[in-house]
C-alpha positions as CSV (number, residue, x, y, z in Angstrom):
1,M,51.3,34.8,101.8
2,C,54.3,35.1,99.5
3,C,57.6,36.5,100.9
4,I,58.0,40.1,99.7
5,Q,61.0,40.4,97.4
6,I,62.9,43.9,97.8
7,A,65.6,45.1,95.5
8,I,67.8,48.0,96.5
9,C,69.9,49.7,93.7
10,D,72.5,52.3,94.2
11,D,76.0,52.8,92.8
12,E,77.4,53.8,96.2
13,T,78.1,51.0,98.6
14,K,77.5,53.2,101.7
15,E,74.0,54.1,100.4
16,L,73.2,50.2,100.0
17,D,74.5,49.5,103.3
18,K,72.3,52.2,104.8
19,M,69.2,51.1,103.0
20,E,69.7,47.6,104.0
21,A,70.4,48.5,107.7
22,I,67.0,50.5,107.6
23,L,65.2,47.5,106.0
24,R,66.7,45.0,108.6
25,A,65.6,47.4,111.3
26,W,62.1,47.5,110.0
27,H,62.0,43.7,109.3
28,G,60.3,42.8,112.6
29,R,56.6,42.5,111.5
30,N,57.3,41.4,107.9
31,E,58.9,38.5,105.9
32,F,60.9,39.7,103.0
33,M,64.2,39.0,101.1
34,I,66.6,41.7,100.0
35,R,68.8,41.7,96.9
36,R,71.4,44.5,96.3
37,F,72.5,45.8,93.0
38,E,75.2,48.3,92.3
39,D,73.8,49.6,89.1
40,S,70.5,49.4,87.2
41,A,71.9,47.3,84.3
42,E,72.7,44.6,86.7
43,L,69.2,44.9,88.2
44,L,67.5,44.6,84.7
45,Y,69.8,41.7,83.7
46,T,68.9,39.7,86.8
47,I,65.2,40.4,86.3
48,E,65.4,39.1,82.7
49,E,67.8,36.3,82.9
50,E,67.1,34.8,86.4
51,C,63.3,35.5,86.3
52,Y,63.8,37.7,89.4
53,S,60.5,39.3,90.4
54,P,60.9,42.0,92.9
55,D,57.7,43.4,94.5
56,L,59.5,46.6,95.6
57,I,62.5,48.5,94.2
58,L,64.3,51.2,96.1
59,M,66.4,52.9,93.4
60,D,68.7,55.8,93.0
61,I,68.1,58.0,90.0
62,Y,71.7,59.1,89.4
63,M,73.7,56.0,88.4
64,P,76.4,55.6,85.7
65,H,75.4,53.8,82.4
66,N,71.7,53.8,83.0
67,S,69.8,56.1,85.2
68,G,67.0,54.9,87.6
69,I,64.4,56.6,85.4
70,E,65.5,54.9,82.3
71,A,65.6,51.5,84.1
72,A,62.1,52.1,85.2
73,K,60.9,52.9,81.7
74,Q,62.4,49.6,80.4
75,L,60.7,47.7,83.3
76,R,57.3,49.3,82.4
77,K,57.8,48.6,78.7
78,Q,58.2,44.9,79.6
79,G,54.9,45.0,81.5
80,N,56.6,44.9,85.0
81,A,54.3,46.7,87.5
82,C,56.3,46.4,90.7
83,R,56.4,49.3,93.0
84,I,59.4,51.7,92.7
85,I,60.6,54.2,95.3
86,F,63.1,56.6,93.9
87,L,65.9,57.9,96.2
88,T,67.6,61.0,95.0
89,S,69.3,64.2,95.8
90,S,67.4,66.4,93.4
91,K,63.8,67.3,92.6
92,D,64.5,67.6,88.9
93,H,63.1,64.2,87.9
94,A,59.8,64.2,89.9
95,L,57.7,64.5,86.7
96,E,59.5,61.7,85.0
97,A,59.0,59.6,88.2
98,F,55.3,60.3,87.9
99,E,55.3,59.2,84.2
100,V,56.7,55.7,85.1
101,N,54.2,55.4,87.9
102,A,56.7,55.5,90.8
103,F,55.2,54.7,94.1
104,Q,57.2,57.4,95.8
105,Y,60.0,60.0,95.2
106,L,62.2,60.6,98.3
107,L,64.9,63.2,98.6
108,K,68.1,62.4,100.2
109,P,69.1,62.5,103.0
110,I,66.1,60.3,103.9
111,S,65.0,60.0,107.5
112,E,64.5,56.5,108.8
113,N,61.0,57.4,109.9
114,R,60.0,58.7,106.7
115,L,61.3,55.6,104.9
116,F,59.6,53.3,107.3
117,T,56.3,55.1,106.6
118,V,56.7,54.8,102.8
119,I,57.7,51.1,102.9
120,E,54.9,50.2,105.2
121,Q,52.4,51.9,102.7
122,A,54.0,49.9,99.8
123,V,54.0,46.6,101.7
124,R,50.3,47.1,102.5
125,D,49.5,47.5,98.9
126,I,51.7,44.6,97.9
127,K,50.0,42.1,100.5
128,R,46.6,43.3,99.2
129,E,47.6,42.6,95.7
130,Q,49.3,39.3,96.5
131,S,46.0,38.1,98.2
132,R,44.3,38.4,94.8
133,Y,46.9,36.7,92.6
134,I,48.5,33.2,92.2
135,L,52.3,33.1,91.4
136,L,53.1,30.6,88.8
137,R,56.2,29.5,87.0
138,V,55.4,29.4,83.3
139,D,58.0,28.7,80.7
140,N,60.8,29.2,83.3
141,Q,59.5,32.6,84.2
142,L,57.4,33.8,87.3
143,R,54.0,35.0,86.4
144,R,51.2,36.4,88.4
145,V,47.7,35.4,87.5
146,A,44.7,37.3,89.0
147,Y,42.1,34.9,90.6
148,G,39.5,36.8,88.7
149,D,41.0,35.9,85.3
150,I,40.9,32.2,85.9
151,V,37.6,30.7,84.5
152,Y,38.4,27.1,85.3
153,C,41.2,24.6,85.8
154,E,41.2,21.1,84.5
155,A,43.3,18.1,85.3
156,Q,44.7,16.1,82.2
157,G,46.7,13.4,83.5
158,K,50.0,14.7,85.1
159,K,49.2,18.1,83.6
160,Q,47.0,21.0,84.9
161,C,45.3,23.3,82.4
162,I,44.3,26.8,83.6
163,Y,41.8,28.5,81.3
164,L,41.8,32.3,81.5
165,Q,39.0,34.8,80.5
166,D,41.0,36.1,77.5
167,G,41.1,32.7,76.0
168,E,44.7,31.8,77.0
169,T,45.5,28.4,78.4
170,I,48.4,27.9,81.0
171,Y,49.8,24.4,81.2
172,L,51.4,23.3,84.5
173,R,53.3,20.1,85.5
174,M,51.9,19.5,89.0
175,T,49.0,17.6,90.7
176,M,45.5,18.8,91.1
177,A,45.9,18.7,94.9
178,K,49.0,21.1,94.6
179,L,47.1,23.5,92.5
180,R,44.1,23.5,94.9
181,E,46.6,24.2,97.7
182,M,47.9,27.2,95.7
183,L,44.4,28.5,95.2
184,S,43.3,27.9,98.7
185,E,43.2,31.7,99.6
186,S,40.8,32.4,96.8
187,R,37.2,32.8,97.7
188,E,36.0,32.4,94.2
189,C,37.7,29.1,93.2
190,T,36.2,25.9,94.2
191,K,36.6,22.2,93.2
192,V,34.1,20.3,91.2
193,G,34.8,16.6,91.4
194,G,38.4,15.4,91.1
195,S,39.3,17.0,87.8
196,Y,38.0,20.6,88.0
197,I,38.4,23.8,89.8
198,V,35.9,26.4,88.7
199,N,35.6,30.2,89.4
200,L,32.2,31.0,91.0
201,E,32.4,34.4,89.2
202,H,32.3,32.8,85.8
203,I,29.4,30.6,86.4
204,E,26.5,31.5,84.0
205,R,24.0,28.7,85.0
206,M,23.9,25.3,86.6
207,N,21.5,22.4,87.2
208,A,21.8,19.0,88.9
209,Q,23.7,17.6,85.9
210,T,25.8,20.4,84.5
211,L,27.2,23.9,84.9
212,Q,27.9,26.4,82.2
213,L,30.7,28.9,82.3
214,D,30.7,32.3,80.6
215,N,33.4,31.1,78.2
216,G,31.1,28.4,76.8
217,K,32.6,25.5,78.8
218,E,30.0,22.9,80.0
219,I,31.1,20.8,82.8
220,Y,29.2,17.7,83.9
221,L,28.7,17.5,87.7
222,P,29.5,14.3,89.6
223,R,26.6,12.8,91.4
224,G,25.7,14.6,94.6
225,A,27.9,17.6,93.8
226,Y,25.1,20.0,92.7
227,K,23.8,20.7,96.2
228,S,27.2,21.6,97.7
229,L,28.2,23.8,94.7
230,R,24.9,25.6,94.8
231,E,25.3,26.4,98.5
232,K,28.9,27.7,97.8
233,Y,27.6,29.8,94.9
234,F,24.9,31.5,97.0
235,R,27.1,32.0,99.9
236,Y,29.8,33.6,97.8
237,Y,27.3,36.1,96.3
238,F,25.2,36.7,99.4
239,G,27.2,35.7,102.3
240,G,29.6,38.4,102.4
241,K,32.9,37.3,104.1
242,E,32.2,33.5,104.1
243,E,35.4,31.6,103.1
244,F,35.6,28.4,101.0
245,C,38.0,25.6,101.2
246,I,38.7,24.2,97.7
């Protein structure tokens, strides 16, 4: 499970201190990292320039230069779907918060118990989402790729190629063993020989010699691989909660 990245953004140091203290008190059952930002422009810059990818942002709405709402709009335009909890002293922006798909809108002063409850809800969602994604560094940027979007992976020398269902190919400099390790929590991804990882969801048909994927790719099966792959395929579809090691 990935460490949860939490950003807190407020132009008042005492509010940042308060939020961080609450988070530290709540820390016990969770692994996370906190970064503090004194204005939303600094937060946006860090996300873009440092490839910072917070899972959760706790952000004041009223800040100089760029409001929390405007910062959220920019994040959404960039395709950033991280969870945002707005902290504010006014109800006036509740509709705008809804429009940028805020996770929650809390009025100051915020009780510790109320914030605990909301953060717990957000973290449960984040963990559930993380369990369905692989986090990759692509072109010096962090990118989440859903397991279900992966059709297959292929080793090409020292390079790994990940073929997605929309036709895109992601190229990574790593070993196949490392990629298999990164995909180990996926039920649907399983190795085929030494050069391939295939997504069971995308298999159209197979026989003792080949398997056909729904993007048209045909993969020749190593000798003796068919029986094991067929068993995994049927357990995946009919075995409920069976887990598979890739």
